[in-house]
PyMOL Python script that loads the backbone (N, CA, C, O; Angstrom):
from pymol import cmd

cmd.read_pdbstr("""\
ATOM      1  N   UNK A   1      -6.289   2.213  29.238  1.00  0.00           N
ATOM      2  CA  UNK A   1      -5.293   3.090  28.667  1.00  0.00           C
ATOM      3  C   UNK A   1      -4.974   2.597  27.255  1.00  0.00           C
ATOM      4  O   UNK A   1      -4.364   1.541  27.081  1.00  0.00           O
ATOM      5  N   UNK A   2      -5.395   3.377  26.242  1.00  0.00           N
ATOM      6  CA  UNK A   2      -5.164   2.994  24.858  1.00  0.00           C
ATOM      7  C   UNK A   2      -3.894   3.634  24.331  1.00  0.00           C
ATOM      8  O   UNK A   2      -3.591   4.790  24.623  1.00  0.00           O
ATOM      9  N   UNK A   3      -3.163   2.864  23.552  1.00  0.00           N
ATOM     10  CA  UNK A   3      -1.971   3.387  22.911  1.00  0.00           C
ATOM     11  C   UNK A   3      -2.357   3.835  21.496  1.00  0.00           C
ATOM     12  O   UNK A   3      -2.961   3.078  20.736  1.00  0.00           O
ATOM     13  N   UNK A   4      -1.999   5.068  21.163  1.00  0.00           N
ATOM     14  CA  UNK A   4      -2.325   5.574  19.835  1.00  0.00           C
ATOM     15  C   UNK A   4      -1.347   4.995  18.818  1.00  0.00           C
ATOM     16  O   UNK A   4      -0.135   5.026  19.029  1.00  0.00           O
ATOM     17  N   UNK A   5      -1.871   4.471  17.725  1.00  0.00           N
ATOM     18  CA  UNK A   5      -1.031   3.887  16.692  1.00  0.00           C
ATOM     19  C   UNK A   5      -0.496   4.966  15.763  1.00  0.00           C
ATOM     20  O   UNK A   5      -1.147   5.986  15.538  1.00  0.00           O
ATOM     21  N   UNK A   6       0.694   4.730  15.227  1.00  0.00           N
ATOM     22  CA  UNK A   6       1.284   5.666  14.283  1.00  0.00           C
ATOM     23  C   UNK A   6       0.541   5.625  12.955  1.00  0.00           C
ATOM     24  O   UNK A   6       0.103   4.565  12.507  1.00  0.00           O
ATOM     25  N   UNK A   7       0.406   6.782  12.337  1.00  0.00           N
ATOM     26  CA  UNK A   7      -0.118   6.853  10.984  1.00  0.00           C
ATOM     27  C   UNK A   7       1.035   6.481  10.065  1.00  0.00           C
ATOM     28  O   UNK A   7       2.137   7.012  10.200  1.00  0.00           O
ATOM     29  N   UNK A   8       0.787   5.578   9.141  1.00  0.00           N
ATOM     30  CA  UNK A   8       1.836   5.131   8.228  1.00  0.00           C
ATOM     31  C   UNK A   8       1.692   5.846   6.891  1.00  0.00           C
ATOM     32  O   UNK A   8       0.580   6.119   6.439  1.00  0.00           O
ATOM     33  N   UNK A   9       2.829   6.148   6.262  1.00  0.00           N
ATOM     34  CA  UNK A   9       2.857   6.888   5.009  1.00  0.00           C
ATOM     35  C   UNK A   9       3.577   6.054   3.957  1.00  0.00           C
ATOM     36  O   UNK A   9       4.643   5.496   4.218  1.00  0.00           O
ATOM     37  N   UNK A  10       2.992   5.972   2.777  1.00  0.00           N
ATOM     38  CA  UNK A  10       3.608   5.243   1.669  1.00  0.00           C
ATOM     39  C   UNK A  10       4.060   6.227   0.594  1.00  0.00           C
ATOM     40  O   UNK A  10       3.791   7.425   0.680  1.00  0.00           O
ATOM     41  N   UNK A  11       4.733   5.718  -0.397  1.00  0.00           N
ATOM     42  CA  UNK A  11       5.197   6.535  -1.520  1.00  0.00           C
ATOM     43  C   UNK A  11       4.006   7.190  -2.219  1.00  0.00           C
ATOM     44  O   UNK A  11       4.054   8.374  -2.550  1.00  0.00           O
ATOM     45  N   UNK A  12       2.951   6.428  -2.441  1.00  0.00           N
ATOM     46  CA  UNK A  12       1.774   6.977  -3.128  1.00  0.00           C
ATOM     47  C   UNK A  12       1.098   8.070  -2.297  1.00  0.00           C
ATOM     48  O   UNK A  12       0.534   9.009  -2.858  1.00  0.00           O
ATOM     49  N   UNK A  13       1.148   7.959  -0.979  1.00  0.00           N
ATOM     50  CA  UNK A  13       0.600   9.012  -0.121  1.00  0.00           C
ATOM     51  C   UNK A  13       1.385  10.305  -0.305  1.00  0.00           C
ATOM     52  O   UNK A  13       0.797  11.383  -0.388  1.00  0.00           O
ATOM     53  N   UNK A  14       2.705  10.201  -0.368  1.00  0.00           N
ATOM     54  CA  UNK A  14       3.546  11.384  -0.547  1.00  0.00           C
ATOM     55  C   UNK A  14       3.324  12.017  -1.918  1.00  0.00           C
ATOM     56  O   UNK A  14       3.328  13.241  -2.050  1.00  0.00           O
ATOM     57  N   UNK A  15       3.131  11.180  -2.937  1.00  0.00           N
ATOM     58  CA  UNK A  15       2.847  11.691  -4.281  1.00  0.00           C
ATOM     59  C   UNK A  15       1.502  12.403  -4.291  1.00  0.00           C
ATOM     60  O   UNK A  15       1.353  13.453  -4.916  1.00  0.00           O
ATOM     61  N   UNK A  16       0.533  11.835  -3.602  1.00  0.00           N
ATOM     62  CA  UNK A  16      -0.807  12.430  -3.506  1.00  0.00           C
ATOM     63  C   UNK A  16      -0.767  13.801  -2.822  1.00  0.00           C
ATOM     64  O   UNK A  16      -1.538  14.696  -3.169  1.00  0.00           O
ATOM     65  N   UNK A  17       0.128  13.956  -1.858  1.00  0.00           N
ATOM     66  CA  UNK A  17       0.275  15.224  -1.148  1.00  0.00           C
ATOM     67  C   UNK A  17       0.875  16.285  -2.064  1.00  0.00           C
ATOM     68  O   UNK A  17       0.622  17.476  -1.888  1.00  0.00           O
ATOM     69  N   UNK A  18       1.678  15.847  -3.049  1.00  0.00           N
ATOM     70  CA  UNK A  18       2.239  16.816  -3.983  1.00  0.00           C
ATOM     71  C   UNK A  18       3.714  16.661  -4.290  1.00  0.00           C
ATOM     72  O   UNK A  18       4.275  17.481  -5.017  1.00  0.00           O
ATOM     73  N   UNK A  19       4.363  15.629  -3.756  1.00  0.00           N
ATOM     74  CA  UNK A  19       5.767  15.395  -4.045  1.00  0.00           C
ATOM     75  C   UNK A  19       5.905  14.637  -5.359  1.00  0.00           C
ATOM     76  O   UNK A  19       5.011  13.889  -5.754  1.00  0.00           O
ATOM     77  N   UNK A  20       7.031  14.839  -6.027  1.00  0.00           N
ATOM     78  CA  UNK A  20       7.308  14.103  -7.261  1.00  0.00           C
ATOM     79  C   UNK A  20       7.673  12.670  -6.885  1.00  0.00           C
ATOM     80  O   UNK A  20       8.136  12.423  -5.771  1.00  0.00           O
ATOM     81  N   UNK A  21       7.467  11.710  -7.818  1.00  0.00           N
ATOM     82  CA  UNK A  21       7.747  10.298  -7.507  1.00  0.00           C
ATOM     83  C   UNK A  21       9.167  10.040  -6.997  1.00  0.00           C
ATOM     84  O   UNK A  21       9.358   9.263  -6.061  1.00  0.00           O
ATOM     85  N   UNK A  22      10.156  10.684  -7.605  1.00  0.00           N
ATOM     86  CA  UNK A  22      11.531  10.476  -7.154  1.00  0.00           C
ATOM     87  C   UNK A  22      11.749  11.041  -5.758  1.00  0.00           C
ATOM     88  O   UNK A  22      12.442  10.437  -4.939  1.00  0.00           O
ATOM     89  N   UNK A  23      11.160  12.197  -5.489  1.00  0.00           N
ATOM     90  CA  UNK A  23      11.268  12.794  -4.154  1.00  0.00           C
ATOM     91  C   UNK A  23      10.634  11.877  -3.118  1.00  0.00           C
ATOM     92  O   UNK A  23      11.204  11.652  -2.051  1.00  0.00           O
ATOM     93  N   UNK A  24       9.471  11.356  -3.428  1.00  0.00           N
ATOM     94  CA  UNK A  24       8.765  10.474  -2.497  1.00  0.00           C
ATOM     95  C   UNK A  24       9.592   9.220  -2.198  1.00  0.00           C
ATOM     96  O   UNK A  24       9.675   8.786  -1.049  1.00  0.00           O
ATOM     97  N   UNK A  25      10.195   8.646  -3.228  1.00  0.00           N
ATOM     98  CA  UNK A  25      11.028   7.454  -3.034  1.00  0.00           C
ATOM     99  C   UNK A  25      12.238   7.769  -2.169  1.00  0.00           C
ATOM    100  O   UNK A  25      12.591   6.996  -1.279  1.00  0.00           O
ATOM    101  N   UNK A  26      12.871   8.907  -2.431  1.00  0.00           N
ATOM    102  CA  UNK A  26      14.038   9.299  -1.640  1.00  0.00           C
ATOM    103  C   UNK A  26      13.670   9.578  -0.188  1.00  0.00           C
ATOM    104  O   UNK A  26      14.433   9.250   0.720  1.00  0.00           O
ATOM    105  N   UNK A  27      12.508  10.179   0.035  1.00  0.00           N
ATOM    106  CA  UNK A  27      12.056  10.447   1.401  1.00  0.00           C
ATOM    107  C   UNK A  27      11.843   9.147   2.168  1.00  0.00           C
ATOM    108  O   UNK A  27      12.220   9.043   3.335  1.00  0.00           O
ATOM    109  N   UNK A  28      11.241   8.162   1.516  1.00  0.00           N
ATOM    110  CA  UNK A  28      11.041   6.861   2.165  1.00  0.00           C
ATOM    111  C   UNK A  28      12.383   6.194   2.454  1.00  0.00           C
ATOM    112  O   UNK A  28      12.579   5.623   3.528  1.00  0.00           O
ATOM    113  N   UNK A  29      13.297   6.266   1.504  1.00  0.00           N
ATOM    114  CA  UNK A  29      14.615   5.653   1.690  1.00  0.00           C
ATOM    115  C   UNK A  29      15.346   6.276   2.875  1.00  0.00           C
ATOM    116  O   UNK A  29      15.885   5.556   3.715  1.00  0.00           O
ATOM    117  N   UNK A  30      15.371   7.605   2.951  1.00  0.00           N
ATOM    118  CA  UNK A  30      16.047   8.295   4.056  1.00  0.00           C
ATOM    119  C   UNK A  30      15.358   7.985   5.388  1.00  0.00           C
ATOM    120  O   UNK A  30      16.022   7.829   6.412  1.00  0.00           O
ATOM    121  N   UNK A  31      14.039   7.898   5.369  1.00  0.00           N
ATOM    122  CA  UNK A  31      13.303   7.586   6.601  1.00  0.00           C
ATOM    123  C   UNK A  31      13.613   6.186   7.096  1.00  0.00           C
ATOM    124  O   UNK A  31      13.784   5.969   8.296  1.00  0.00           O
ATOM    125  N   UNK A  32      13.687   5.237   6.176  1.00  0.00           N
ATOM    126  CA  UNK A  32      14.013   3.871   6.556  1.00  0.00           C
ATOM    127  C   UNK A  32      15.444   3.781   7.095  1.00  0.00           C
ATOM    128  O   UNK A  32      15.697   3.072   8.070  1.00  0.00           O
ATOM    129  N   UNK A  33      16.379   4.499   6.462  1.00  0.00           N
ATOM    130  CA  UNK A  33      17.758   4.524   6.956  1.00  0.00           C
ATOM    131  C   UNK A  33      17.816   5.089   8.369  1.00  0.00           C
ATOM    132  O   UNK A  33      18.538   4.571   9.220  1.00  0.00           O
ATOM    133  N   UNK A  34      17.055   6.150   8.616  1.00  0.00           N
ATOM    134  CA  UNK A  34      17.008   6.768   9.944  1.00  0.00           C
ATOM    135  C   UNK A  34      16.472   5.771  10.972  1.00  0.00           C
ATOM    136  O   UNK A  34      17.039   5.621  12.054  1.00  0.00           O
ATOM    137  N   UNK A  35      15.388   5.100  10.631  1.00  0.00           N
ATOM    138  CA  UNK A  35      14.785   4.146  11.555  1.00  0.00           C
ATOM    139  C   UNK A  35      15.752   3.014  11.911  1.00  0.00           C
ATOM    140  O   UNK A  35      15.795   2.570  13.058  1.00  0.00           O
ATOM    141  N   UNK A  36      16.519   2.553  10.937  1.00  0.00           N
ATOM    142  CA  UNK A  36      17.456   1.456  11.179  1.00  0.00           C
ATOM    143  C   UNK A  36      18.674   1.931  11.962  1.00  0.00           C
ATOM    144  O   UNK A  36      19.056   1.312  12.955  1.00  0.00           O
ATOM    145  N   UNK A  37      19.284   3.027  11.517  1.00  0.00           N
ATOM    146  CA  UNK A  37      20.556   3.464  12.098  1.00  0.00           C
ATOM    147  C   UNK A  37      20.396   4.213  13.420  1.00  0.00           C
ATOM    148  O   UNK A  37      21.173   3.993  14.348  1.00  0.00           O
ATOM    149  N   UNK A  38      19.411   5.085  13.517  1.00  0.00           N
ATOM    150  CA  UNK A  38      19.274   5.922  14.711  1.00  0.00           C
ATOM    151  C   UNK A  38      18.357   5.284  15.748  1.00  0.00           C
ATOM    152  O   UNK A  38      18.701   5.224  16.928  1.00  0.00           O
ATOM    153  N   UNK A  39      17.203   4.810  15.318  1.00  0.00           N
ATOM    154  CA  UNK A  39      16.245   4.251  16.274  1.00  0.00           C
ATOM    155  C   UNK A  39      16.430   2.750  16.482  1.00  0.00           C
ATOM    156  O   UNK A  39      15.831   2.173  17.389  1.00  0.00           O
ATOM    157  N   UNK A  40      17.245   2.123  15.660  1.00  0.00           N
ATOM    158  CA  UNK A  40      17.553   0.706  15.849  1.00  0.00           C
ATOM    159  C   UNK A  40      16.420  -0.250  15.530  1.00  0.00           C
ATOM    160  O   UNK A  40      16.334  -1.326  16.121  1.00  0.00           O
ATOM    161  N   UNK A  41      15.551   0.126  14.605  1.00  0.00           N
ATOM    162  CA  UNK A  41      14.424  -0.729  14.235  1.00  0.00           C
ATOM    163  C   UNK A  41      14.817  -1.502  12.978  1.00  0.00           C
ATOM    164  O   UNK A  41      14.615  -1.013  11.867  1.00  0.00           O
ATOM    165  N   UNK A  42      15.373  -2.694  13.140  1.00  0.00           N
ATOM    166  CA  UNK A  42      15.904  -3.467  12.015  1.00  0.00           C
ATOM    167  C   UNK A  42      14.811  -3.951  11.058  1.00  0.00           C
ATOM    168  O   UNK A  42      15.110  -4.377   9.943  1.00  0.00           O
ATOM    169  N   UNK A  43      13.568  -3.890  11.481  1.00  0.00           N
ATOM    170  CA  UNK A  43      12.437  -4.270  10.628  1.00  0.00           C
ATOM    171  C   UNK A  43      12.456  -3.502   9.315  1.00  0.00           C
ATOM    172  O   UNK A  43      12.075  -4.040   8.275  1.00  0.00           O
ATOM    173  N   UNK A  44      12.895  -2.250   9.353  1.00  0.00           N
ATOM    174  CA  UNK A  44      12.884  -1.399   8.164  1.00  0.00           C
ATOM    175  C   UNK A  44      14.100  -1.599   7.275  1.00  0.00           C
ATOM    176  O   UNK A  44      14.230  -0.915   6.259  1.00  0.00           O
ATOM    177  N   UNK A  45      14.995  -2.516   7.626  1.00  0.00           N
ATOM    178  CA  UNK A  45      16.140  -2.843   6.789  1.00  0.00           C
ATOM    179  C   UNK A  45      15.719  -3.934   5.802  1.00  0.00           C
ATOM    180  O   UNK A  45      16.294  -5.022   5.767  1.00  0.00           O
ATOM    181  N   UNK A  46      14.711  -3.617   5.014  1.00  0.00           N
ATOM    182  CA  UNK A  46      14.092  -4.579   4.110  1.00  0.00           C
ATOM    183  C   UNK A  46      13.537  -3.811   2.910  1.00  0.00           C
ATOM    184  O   UNK A  46      12.770  -2.863   3.084  1.00  0.00           O
ATOM    185  N   UNK A  47      13.911  -4.204   1.718  1.00  0.00           N
ATOM    186  CA  UNK A  47      13.464  -3.501   0.516  1.00  0.00           C
ATOM    187  C   UNK A  47      11.964  -3.609   0.287  1.00  0.00           C
ATOM    188  O   UNK A  47      11.383  -2.767  -0.398  1.00  0.00           O
ATOM    189  N   UNK A  48      11.337  -4.618   0.842  1.00  0.00           N
ATOM    190  CA  UNK A  48       9.919  -4.838   0.594  1.00  0.00           C
ATOM    191  C   UNK A  48       9.011  -3.994   1.492  1.00  0.00           C
ATOM    192  O   UNK A  48       7.807  -3.917   1.250  1.00  0.00           O
ATOM    193  N   UNK A  49       9.564  -3.372   2.505  1.00  0.00           N
ATOM    194  CA  UNK A  49       8.772  -2.504   3.376  1.00  0.00           C
ATOM    195  C   UNK A  49       8.622  -1.157   2.687  1.00  0.00           C
ATOM    196  O   UNK A  49       9.616  -0.480   2.422  1.00  0.00           O
ATOM    197  N   UNK A  50       7.399  -0.767   2.398  1.00  0.00           N
ATOM    198  CA  UNK A  50       7.141   0.442   1.616  1.00  0.00           C
ATOM    199  C   UNK A  50       6.371   1.508   2.375  1.00  0.00           C
ATOM    200  O   UNK A  50       5.819   2.421   1.760  1.00  0.00           O
ATOM    201  N   UNK A  51       6.323   1.415   3.682  1.00  0.00           N
ATOM    202  CA  UNK A  51       5.648   2.433   4.493  1.00  0.00           C
ATOM    203  C   UNK A  51       6.526   2.777   5.690  1.00  0.00           C
ATOM    204  O   UNK A  51       7.287   1.945   6.183  1.00  0.00           O
ATOM    205  N   UNK A  52       6.404   4.018   6.146  1.00  0.00           N
ATOM    206  CA  UNK A  52       7.106   4.476   7.343  1.00  0.00           C
ATOM    207  C   UNK A  52       6.136   5.288   8.182  1.00  0.00           C
ATOM    208  O   UNK A  52       5.141   5.791   7.660  1.00  0.00           O
ATOM    209  N   UNK A  53       6.406   5.422   9.465  1.00  0.00           N
ATOM    210  CA  UNK A  53       5.536   6.246  10.303  1.00  0.00           C
ATOM    211  C   UNK A  53       5.585   7.719   9.862  1.00  0.00           C
ATOM    212  O   UNK A  53       6.651   8.239   9.532  1.00  0.00           O
ATOM    213  N   UNK A  54       4.445   8.369   9.861  1.00  0.00           N
ATOM    214  CA  UNK A  54       4.360   9.772   9.460  1.00  0.00           C
ATOM    215  C   UNK A  54       5.223  10.649  10.361  1.00  0.00           C
ATOM    216  O   UNK A  54       5.762  11.659   9.907  1.00  0.00           O
ATOM    217  N   UNK A  55       5.358  10.275  11.633  1.00  0.00           N
ATOM    218  CA  UNK A  55       6.153  11.083  12.557  1.00  0.00           C
ATOM    219  C   UNK A  55       7.606  11.186  12.113  1.00  0.00           C
ATOM    220  O   UNK A  55       8.261  12.192  12.384  1.00  0.00           O
ATOM    221  N   UNK A  56       8.122  10.162  11.437  1.00  0.00           N
ATOM    222  CA  UNK A  56       9.504  10.178  10.955  1.00  0.00           C
ATOM    223  C   UNK A  56       9.631  11.142   9.770  1.00  0.00           C
ATOM    224  O   UNK A  56      10.591  11.909   9.693  1.00  0.00           O
ATOM    225  N   UNK A  57       8.673  11.102   8.860  1.00  0.00           N
ATOM    226  CA  UNK A  57       8.668  12.042   7.726  1.00  0.00           C
ATOM    227  C   UNK A  57       8.602  13.467   8.261  1.00  0.00           C
ATOM    228  O   UNK A  57       9.326  14.346   7.794  1.00  0.00           O
ATOM    229  N   UNK A  58       7.737  13.689   9.235  1.00  0.00           N
ATOM    230  CA  UNK A  58       7.590  15.028   9.821  1.00  0.00           C
ATOM    231  C   UNK A  58       8.885  15.475  10.493  1.00  0.00           C
ATOM    232  O   UNK A  58       9.280  16.634  10.373  1.00  0.00           O
ATOM    233  N   UNK A  59       9.535  14.572  11.189  1.00  0.00           N
ATOM    234  CA  UNK A  59      10.756  14.908  11.923  1.00  0.00           C
ATOM    235  C   UNK A  59      11.921  15.208  10.981  1.00  0.00           C
ATOM    236  O   UNK A  59      12.638  16.189  11.179  1.00  0.00           O
ATOM    237  N   UNK A  60      12.114  14.381   9.967  1.00  0.00           N
ATOM    238  CA  UNK A  60      13.269  14.521   9.092  1.00  0.00           C
ATOM    239  C   UNK A  60      13.123  15.645   8.071  1.00  0.00           C
ATOM    240  O   UNK A  60      14.100  16.315   7.736  1.00  0.00           O
ATOM    241  N   UNK A  61      11.915  15.849   7.581  1.00  0.00           N
ATOM    242  CA  UNK A  61      11.719  16.789   6.477  1.00  0.00           C
ATOM    243  C   UNK A  61      10.945  18.044   6.877  1.00  0.00           C
ATOM    244  O   UNK A  61      10.655  18.895   6.036  1.00  0.00           O
ATOM    245  N   UNK A  62      10.613  18.153   8.164  1.00  0.00           N
ATOM    246  CA  UNK A  62       9.965  19.346   8.713  1.00  0.00           C
ATOM    247  C   UNK A  62       8.700  19.734   7.940  1.00  0.00           C
ATOM    248  O   UNK A  62       8.491  20.899   7.604  1.00  0.00           O
ATOM    249  N   UNK A  63       7.870  18.734   7.671  1.00  0.00           N
ATOM    250  CA  UNK A  63       6.579  18.988   7.051  1.00  0.00           C
ATOM    251  C   UNK A  63       5.512  18.388   7.948  1.00  0.00           C
ATOM    252  O   UNK A  63       5.759  17.408   8.651  1.00  0.00           O
ATOM    253  N   UNK A  64       4.352  18.965   7.921  1.00  0.00           N
ATOM    254  CA  UNK A  64       3.240  18.459   8.726  1.00  0.00           C
ATOM    255  C   UNK A  64       2.355  17.584   7.862  1.00  0.00           C
ATOM    256  O   UNK A  64       1.870  18.026   6.820  1.00  0.00           O
ATOM    257  N   UNK A  65       2.141  16.357   8.282  1.00  0.00           N
ATOM    258  CA  UNK A  65       1.250  15.444   7.585  1.00  0.00           C
ATOM    259  C   UNK A  65       0.066  15.182   8.489  1.00  0.00           C
ATOM    260  O   UNK A  65       0.198  14.517   9.517  1.00  0.00           O
ATOM    261  N   UNK A  66      -1.078  15.697   8.116  1.00  0.00           N
ATOM    262  CA  UNK A  66      -2.255  15.476   8.947  1.00  0.00           C
ATOM    263  C   UNK A  66      -2.872  14.125   8.602  1.00  0.00           C
ATOM    264  O   UNK A  66      -2.609  13.559   7.541  1.00  0.00           O
ATOM    265  N   UNK A  67      -3.680  13.630   9.501  1.00  0.00           N
ATOM    266  CA  UNK A  67      -4.321  12.323   9.286  1.00  0.00           C
ATOM    267  C   UNK A  67      -5.265  12.369   8.098  1.00  0.00           C
ATOM    268  O   UNK A  67      -5.486  11.345   7.452  1.00  0.00           O
ATOM    269  N   UNK A  68      -5.828  13.533   7.795  1.00  0.00           N
ATOM    270  CA  UNK A  68      -6.740  13.657   6.668  1.00  0.00           C
ATOM    271  C   UNK A  68      -6.005  13.570   5.336  1.00  0.00           C
ATOM    272  O   UNK A  68      -6.588  13.118   4.350  1.00  0.00           O
ATOM    273  N   UNK A  69      -4.746  13.988   5.277  1.00  0.00           N
ATOM    274  CA  UNK A  69      -3.996  13.974   4.028  1.00  0.00           C
ATOM    275  C   UNK A  69      -3.593  12.562   3.618  1.00  0.00           C
ATOM    276  O   UNK A  69      -3.484  12.263   2.429  1.00  0.00           O
ATOM    277  N   UNK A  70      -3.374  11.702   4.596  1.00  0.00           N
ATOM    278  CA  UNK A  70      -2.868  10.359   4.300  1.00  0.00           C
ATOM    279  C   UNK A  70      -3.988   9.416   3.981  1.00  0.00           C
ATOM    280  O   UNK A  70      -3.745   8.241   3.707  1.00  0.00           O
TER     281      UNK A  70
END
""", "prot")
cmd.dss("prot")
cmd.show_as("cartoon", "prot")
cmd.util.cbc("prot")
cmd.orient("prot")
């Protein structure tokens, strides 16, 4: 039984998809806040962490990120 790993998204991935740099940074910031406050993952309470799971971006911003785009 294999566990599927989350696809991780960085700021540069979001820019590549078509978001502006400031939008991409804000999306990562909001995603990290969500992970810390709602899901209780304190790992993301760190300025040096620059990636978040794609599922969080999809959930918070209602956009579909396919594995091919990232």
